[in-house]
C-alpha positions as CSV (number, residue, x, y, z in Angstrom):
1,M,-23.5,-60.3,70.5
2,E,-21.6,-58.3,67.7
3,D,-18.6,-59.8,68.8
4,H,-20.0,-62.8,68.6
5,I,-20.5,-62.6,64.7
6,P,-17.4,-64.1,62.2
7,R,-15.6,-61.6,60.5
8,V,-14.7,-62.5,56.6
9,Q,-11.4,-63.3,56.1
10,S,-10.1,-63.1,52.6
11,P,-6.7,-62.1,50.7
12,Q,-9.3,-61.2,47.8
13,L,-10.6,-58.4,50.2
14,D,-6.9,-57.5,52.0
15,N,-6.0,-56.6,48.1
16,L,-9.0,-54.4,47.2
17,K,-8.0,-52.5,50.3
18,G,-3.9,-51.9,48.6
19,E,-2.4,-49.9,46.1
20,D,-5.1,-51.5,43.2
21,M,-8.2,-49.6,44.7
22,S,-6.1,-46.2,45.0
23,V,-5.2,-46.4,41.1
24,A,-8.3,-45.4,39.7
25,L,-8.4,-42.5,42.1
26,F,-4.9,-41.6,41.0
27,T,-5.8,-41.9,37.0
28,A,-9.0,-39.5,37.8
29,V,-6.8,-37.0,39.7
30,S,-4.6,-36.9,36.8
31,G,-7.6,-36.3,34.3
32,L,-8.8,-33.7,36.7
33,G,-5.2,-31.8,36.4
34,N,-5.7,-31.9,32.5
35,F,-8.6,-30.5,31.7
36,Q,-8.1,-27.8,34.6
37,T,-4.8,-27.2,32.0
38,M,-6.8,-27.7,29.1
39,L,-9.2,-25.0,30.9
40,D,-6.7,-22.1,31.9
41,V,-5.6,-22.9,27.7
42,V,-9.4,-22.5,26.2
43,S,-10.1,-19.5,28.9
44,N,-6.9,-17.8,27.5
45,N,-7.7,-17.9,24.1
46,I,-11.5,-16.6,24.7
47,A,-9.6,-13.8,26.8
48,N,-7.1,-12.7,23.6
49,V,-10.0,-13.2,21.2
50,N,-9.5,-9.1,19.9
51,T,-5.9,-9.3,20.2
52,T,-3.8,-8.4,17.8
53,G,-1.9,-10.9,15.8
54,Y,-2.6,-13.3,18.4
55,K,-2.1,-17.1,17.9
56,S,-4.0,-19.3,20.0
57,S,-3.3,-22.7,22.0
58,R,-3.9,-26.2,21.9
59,T,-3.7,-28.5,24.4
60,N,-2.3,-32.3,23.2
61,F,-2.9,-35.3,25.7
62,Q,-1.4,-38.2,26.1
63,E,-1.5,-41.9,27.5
64,M,0.3,-42.4,30.6
65,L,2.4,-45.6,31.2
66,S,0.4,-49.3,31.9
67,Q,0.4,-51.1,34.5
68,T,0.8,-54.8,33.2
69,Q,-1.3,-57.2,35.2
70,L,0.1,-60.2,32.8
71,P,2.7,-60.5,30.1
72,S,2.4,-61.6,26.6
73,S,3.3,-64.5,25.6
74,R,4.4,-66.2,22.1
75,P,2.1,-69.7,20.6
76,T,3.4,-72.8,21.9
77,D,2.6,-76.3,21.0
78,G,-1.5,-77.0,21.5
79,R,-1.6,-73.3,22.7
80,G,-1.9,-69.9,21.2
81,G,-0.5,-66.3,21.8
82,R,-1.7,-64.3,24.3
83,N,-1.8,-60.7,24.7
84,P,-0.6,-58.7,27.8
85,I,-3.2,-57.6,30.4
86,Q,-2.5,-53.7,31.2
87,T,-4.4,-50.9,33.2
88,G,-3.8,-47.6,31.9
89,L,-2.6,-45.1,35.0
90,G,-4.1,-41.7,34.0
91,S,-3.2,-39.4,31.4
92,T,-0.4,-35.9,30.7
93,V,-0.6,-32.9,29.0
94,A,1.8,-34.0,25.8
95,A,2.1,-30.5,24.8
96,I,0.7,-26.9,24.8
97,D,1.6,-25.4,21.7
98,R,0.8,-22.6,19.2
99,V,-1.4,-22.7,16.3
100,F,-0.3,-19.9,13.3
101,T,-3.0,-20.1,10.8
102,Q,-3.5,-16.9,9.2
103,G,-5.7,-14.1,11.2
104,A,-8.1,-11.5,9.3
105,L,-7.2,-8.6,7.8
106,E,-8.5,-5.3,9.1
107,Q,-8.5,-2.4,7.4
108,T,-7.5,0.7,10.1
109,G,-5.7,3.3,7.3
110,I,-3.1,4.0,9.4
111,T,0.1,4.2,7.5
112,T,2.2,2.7,9.8
113,D,0.0,-0.4,11.0
114,L,1.3,-3.4,9.4
115,A,0.0,-6.7,8.9
116,I,0.9,-10.3,7.4
117,T,0.5,-12.1,4.5
118,G,2.0,-15.3,5.4
119,D,4.6,-17.2,7.6
120,G,6.6,-14.1,8.6
121,F,7.9,-12.2,12.0
122,F,8.5,-8.8,12.3
123,I,11.5,-8.7,14.1
124,V,12.1,-6.0,17.1
125,D,14.8,-5.3,19.3
126,Q,15.0,-5.8,23.0
127,G,18.5,-4.5,23.5
128,S,20.3,-7.6,23.6
129,I,17.9,-10.1,22.3
130,K,16.1,-9.8,19.0
131,S,12.5,-10.7,19.6
132,Y,9.9,-11.6,16.6
133,T,5.9,-10.7,16.9
134,R,2.9,-10.5,14.2
135,N,1.7,-7.6,15.6
136,G,1.9,-4.8,13.3
137,N,0.5,-1.7,15.4
138,F,3.5,0.0,14.8
139,S,4.1,4.2,15.3
140,V,6.9,7.2,14.5
141,D,8.6,8.2,18.0
142,T,9.3,11.6,18.9
143,E,12.7,11.1,17.1
144,G,11.3,9.3,14.2
145,Y,12.3,6.1,14.8
146,L,9.7,3.2,13.6
147,V,8.4,1.3,17.3
148,D,5.5,-1.2,18.1
149,S,3.3,0.2,21.3
150,K,5.8,-1.0,23.9
151,G,8.4,1.5,22.1
152,L,10.6,-1.2,20.9
153,Y,12.6,-0.3,17.7
154,V,11.8,-1.9,14.1
155,Q,14.5,-4.0,12.7
156,G,14.8,-3.7,9.1
157,W,17.8,-1.6,6.5
158,P,18.1,2.2,7.0
159,A,18.8,3.9,3.6
160,V,21.6,6.0,2.8
161,D,20.9,8.8,0.1
162,G,17.7,6.7,-1.1
163,V,18.9,3.6,-1.4
164,V,18.4,0.7,0.6
165,D,21.2,-2.4,0.9
166,T,19.9,-4.9,2.5
167,D,23.1,-7.3,2.7
168,T,24.0,-5.5,5.2
169,G,23.0,-5.9,9.0
170,L,19.6,-4.8,10.4
171,D,19.3,-1.5,12.2
172,R,16.6,0.5,13.7
173,V,14.1,1.9,10.7
174,H,14.3,6.3,10.6
175,I,11.6,8.3,9.5
176,P,12.6,12.1,10.0
177,L,9.4,13.7,9.4
178,G,10.4,17.7,8.9
179,E,13.9,16.6,7.6
180,Q,15.0,19.1,4.6
181,M,16.0,18.0,1.5
182,I,19.1,20.4,-0.8
183,A,18.6,21.4,-3.6
184,K,19.7,19.6,-6.2
185,A,20.9,21.6,-9.3
186,T,19.5,20.2,-13.2
187,E,22.1,18.2,-15.0
188,A,19.8,16.5,-17.4
189,V,16.2,17.0,-19.3
190,D,15.1,14.4,-21.4
191,M,12.8,15.8,-24.4
192,G,9.6,13.6,-25.6
193,G,7.1,14.0,-28.3
194,N,6.8,14.5,-31.9
195,L,7.8,17.7,-34.3
196,D,5.4,17.3,-37.7
197,A,7.2,15.8,-40.4
198,G,5.1,17.7,-42.9
199,Q,5.9,21.5,-42.5
200,A,7.5,22.5,-44.8
201,V,10.8,24.6,-44.0
202,F,10.9,27.7,-42.6
203,S,10.7,31.3,-44.0
204,A,10.5,34.3,-41.8
205,G,8.8,35.9,-44.5
206,P,7.0,38.4,-43.9
207,P,4.8,36.4,-43.5
208,P,6.7,34.0,-42.0
209,T,5.7,30.4,-43.1
210,G,6.3,26.6,-42.3
211,G,7.4,24.5,-39.2
212,R,8.1,26.6,-36.0
213,F,6.9,25.2,-32.5
214,A,7.9,26.8,-29.4
215,T,8.7,24.6,-25.5
216,E,10.1,25.7,-22.6
217,I,12.0,23.3,-19.9
218,T,12.0,23.7,-16.7
219,V,15.5,23.5,-14.9
220,F,17.0,24.5,-11.1
221,D,20.3,25.5,-10.2
222,S,22.3,24.6,-7.2
223,L,20.6,26.7,-4.5
224,G,16.9,25.4,-5.5
225,E,16.3,28.4,-7.3
226,E,14.0,27.3,-10.5
227,Y,14.4,29.1,-14.3
228,R,12.0,28.5,-17.6
229,V,14.0,28.4,-20.5
230,P,12.5,28.5,-23.8
231,V,13.3,26.5,-26.6
232,T,12.5,26.8,-30.1
233,F,12.5,24.3,-33.1
234,T,12.6,25.4,-37.0
235,K,12.3,23.2,-39.7
236,V,15.2,23.4,-42.1
237,A,16.8,21.5,-44.9
238,P,17.4,18.4,-44.5
239,S,21.0,17.4,-43.5
240,G,23.1,14.7,-45.0
241,T,20.8,11.7,-45.7
242,A,18.4,12.7,-43.3
243,A,14.3,13.0,-44.5
244,S,13.7,15.9,-41.9
245,S,16.0,18.3,-40.2
246,W,15.2,21.0,-37.0
247,D,17.1,23.9,-35.8
248,W,16.8,24.1,-32.3
249,S,18.1,27.0,-29.6
250,A,17.4,28.0,-26.3
251,D,17.4,31.5,-25.4
252,F,16.8,33.2,-21.6
253,N,16.7,36.8,-21.3
254,G,17.2,38.0,-24.7
255,T,20.6,35.3,-24.6
256,N,21.1,32.4,-26.6
257,V,22.3,29.5,-23.8
258,G,22.5,27.1,-26.4
259,S,21.7,26.0,-30.4
260,G,21.9,22.7,-32.9
261,T,20.2,20.6,-34.7
262,V,18.6,17.6,-34.6
263,S,17.7,15.5,-37.7
264,Y,15.4,12.4,-38.4
265,N,15.4,9.6,-41.1
266,S,12.3,8.2,-43.7
267,D,11.0,6.7,-40.5
268,G,10.6,9.1,-38.5
269,F,13.2,8.5,-35.3
270,F,16.2,10.5,-34.0
271,D,19.1,10.1,-36.3
272,L,22.3,10.7,-34.7
273,A,24.6,10.4,-37.4
274,N,23.4,13.8,-39.3
275,S,21.7,15.7,-36.0
276,T,25.3,18.4,-35.2
277,G,26.3,20.1,-31.6
278,T,26.6,19.1,-28.4
279,P,22.8,19.1,-26.9
280,T,23.7,21.8,-24.0
281,V,22.0,24.4,-22.2
282,A,24.4,26.4,-20.6
283,L,23.4,28.9,-17.6
284,T,25.1,31.3,-15.1
285,P,22.8,32.3,-12.2
286,T,23.2,35.6,-10.8
287,N,22.0,34.4,-6.8
288,G,25.9,33.0,-6.6
289,A,24.9,29.4,-7.2
290,A,27.3,27.5,-9.5
291,P,26.8,27.6,-13.3
292,L,24.4,25.3,-15.1
293,N,25.8,22.9,-18.2
294,V,22.4,20.9,-18.8
295,S,22.4,17.8,-21.1
296,L,19.4,18.1,-23.5
297,N,18.5,14.8,-24.4
298,L,16.4,14.5,-28.1
299,E,16.9,10.8,-28.8
300,G,13.4,10.2,-27.3
301,T,11.5,12.5,-30.1
302,S,10.0,11.8,-33.5
303,S,9.2,13.4,-36.7
304,F,6.2,12.0,-38.2
305,V,3.5,13.8,-40.4
306,T,0.6,14.8,-38.2
307,D,-1.0,17.6,-39.8
308,G,0.5,20.8,-37.6
309,E,0.1,19.2,-34.7
310,Y,3.3,19.6,-32.6
311,S,3.6,18.1,-28.8
312,I,7.4,17.9,-28.2
313,L,7.7,18.5,-23.8
314,P,10.3,17.4,-21.6
315,S,9.3,14.4,-20.3
316,Y,12.4,14.2,-17.1
317,Q,14.7,16.4,-15.2
318,D,17.0,15.5,-12.4
319,G,17.1,18.8,-10.3
320,F,14.9,20.1,-7.6
321,S,14.4,22.5,-5.1
322,A,14.9,22.3,-1.7
323,G,12.3,19.9,0.2
324,T,10.9,18.9,4.0
325,L,9.8,15.6,4.5
326,L,6.1,15.6,4.5
327,S,4.5,11.7,4.8
328,F,5.6,8.8,4.1
329,D,4.3,5.4,2.4
330,I,5.0,1.9,3.1
331,S,4.7,-0.3,0.3
332,Q,3.9,-4.4,0.2
333,T,7.7,-5.3,0.3
334,G,8.3,-2.9,3.5
335,V,9.9,-0.1,1.1
336,I,9.6,3.0,3.2
337,T,9.1,6.0,0.9
338,G,9.0,9.5,1.9
339,R,7.6,12.2,0.3
340,F,8.8,15.6,0.5
341,T,7.6,19.0,-0.1
342,N,9.2,19.5,-3.1
343,G,7.2,16.3,-5.0
344,Q,10.4,14.5,-4.5
345,L,10.3,10.8,-3.3
346,R,13.1,8.9,-1.6
347,D,13.2,5.6,-0.5
348,L,14.1,6.1,3.5
349,G,14.2,2.6,4.3
350,Q,12.8,-1.4,4.2
351,I,11.4,-3.4,7.1
352,G,13.0,-6.4,7.6
353,M,10.9,-9.9,8.8
354,A,12.1,-13.2,9.9
355,F,11.1,-16.6,9.3
356,F,11.5,-19.8,11.4
357,T,11.3,-23.7,10.0
358,N,9.2,-24.2,13.2
359,P,7.1,-21.5,14.6
360,K,5.9,-23.7,17.6
361,G,9.4,-24.3,18.8
362,L,9.5,-20.6,19.3
363,Q,9.2,-19.2,23.3
364,H,6.7,-16.5,23.8
365,T,7.7,-14.4,26.5
366,Q,5.3,-11.2,26.9
367,D,3.1,-8.9,25.6
368,G,2.7,-11.5,22.4
369,L,6.3,-11.2,21.5
370,F,8.5,-14.1,20.7
371,I,12.4,-15.9,21.5
372,E,14.2,-17.7,19.3
373,S,14.6,-21.4,21.4
374,G,16.6,-24.4,20.5
375,N,13.6,-26.2,18.5
376,S,12.5,-23.1,16.6
377,G,15.6,-22.7,14.4
378,V,17.4,-20.4,13.5
379,P,15.4,-16.7,12.0
380,Q,16.1,-16.6,8.4
381,I,16.4,-12.9,7.7
382,G,15.2,-11.1,4.7
383,Q,13.0,-8.7,2.7
384,P,9.5,-9.1,2.8
385,A,7.2,-10.5,-0.4
386,T,10.4,-13.0,-0.5
387,G,10.7,-16.6,0.2
388,P,7.5,-17.4,2.9
389,R,8.1,-14.7,4.8
390,G,4.9,-13.7,3.2
391,Q,3.6,-10.2,2.3
392,L,2.8,-6.8,3.8
393,T,-0.8,-5.4,4.0
394,P,0.0,-1.2,4.5
395,G,-3.2,0.0,6.4
396,A,-4.1,-3.2,8.2
397,L,-3.9,-5.3,11.4
398,E,-3.9,-8.7,11.6
399,M,-6.7,-10.2,13.5
400,S,-6.5,-12.3,16.6
401,N,-7.3,-16.2,14.3
402,V,-9.0,-17.3,17.7
403,D,-12.3,-19.5,16.6
404,L,-14.6,-18.6,19.7
405,T,-16.9,-21.7,17.6
406,S,-14.5,-24.2,18.7
407,E,-13.1,-22.5,22.3
408,F,-16.2,-22.8,23.3
409,S,-17.1,-26.4,22.0
410,K,-13.6,-27.3,23.8
411,M,-14.8,-25.4,27.0
412,I,-18.3,-28.2,27.3
413,L,-15.3,-31.0,26.4
414,A,-13.0,-29.9,29.2
415,Q,-15.8,-29.4,31.9
416,R,-18.1,-32.7,30.7
417,A,-14.7,-34.4,31.6
418,F,-13.9,-32.6,34.1
419,Q,-17.4,-33.7,36.2
420,A,-17.0,-37.9,34.4
421,N,-13.5,-37.7,36.5
422,S,-15.1,-36.1,39.6
423,R,-17.5,-38.5,39.6
424,V,-15.2,-41.3,39.0
425,I,-13.3,-39.8,42.5
426,T,-17.0,-40.1,44.3
427,T,-17.3,-43.8,43.1
428,M,-14.2,-45.2,44.0
429,D,-14.6,-42.8,47.3
430,E,-18.2,-45.2,47.8
431,I,-16.5,-48.5,47.0
432,L,-13.9,-48.3,49.3
433,T,-15.9,-47.3,51.9
434,E,-17.8,-50.4,51.3
435,V,-15.1,-52.8,51.2
436,N,-14.4,-51.5,54.7
437,N,-17.6,-52.3,55.9
438,L,-17.1,-56.1,54.4
439,K,-14.5,-56.5,57.1
440,R,-16.4,-55.6,60.0
């Protein structure tokens, strides 16, 4: 009986079995692939929610080419224009880019932990190429070099004799803990404070009367040995046009090692014209060290009426004993300052930073490292806290900028979109089955 049932003959049914019926399938398949990619990106962001310095990624989509069923036409006499009739052919991934927003800072208290507040990058040496990172989890290796967690050398400008020259090329940053600082002989001592102008001219008496004040300066020889030298100031008759004059005398082990007169004007300030002698303290060490000729600078002293109070003391001297590099600090500008056991501070170097015009164009390699690409622009190397590079926060690390709330929302969106595209495929499969049945 079935052989006598006439079959439906229709060009429209033939078209239904053609390529047009598969367009929806391929469109839905493109959606499945795209939202699978979106889920991959979301899952990677969530996996790195606690990764130091991690910058989240995002997926951007764009529409694929459209299939034109009927082109547009312009208006003619008696008939208006017509818009084109087009069918979309799905979507594709337009970009997967990094979101370089600032991450929160976590205080660690570790000296070598550094966080960037700004748009800069640390520079590390991978041998033949330079890499860039936001992860400031650094440490000092056994050779004294500042390295990241993978042992790559942090780049900057090493100091030479305590001076950092940022006009030179980048190099490894060296922090030689335990290094010895050789002693330096004192060359100058600055004095500061006040000599009471209300005191009478000194008289030896007996009993002694008038103004006399004793203090002490500390100097070092070339071998680092310390000497304490008493210095006495005695009120004398004013010299020349000076309002107040004092003789000073430095004595060491019963020997006079320096003397002169210091004068002050009516305003109580140092009067160079009426001061006599070159303020110099000369010592001859007995330990084999070179002779000492110390310049005594008295220009920072004054002479006001203070009711018998004296305050003149050494404010600075440039010598020191030998010392050992014990610790160091890193400033917001990346300057590494060493602290020695002799109390001296010395700059050891400065950390360099890079800035890119288009950081999204950087190519991610591994372990949170980026390298320059053709679309990132060339690195603009400079000091921290200059330009847009940002300043450093010592003792802190930058946390991941992943927003879990946003990522979970994207995950749900991708899941629903994936399910919807899957439903399109099953629906089209049912439709194709029905079309085939129509021709039986």
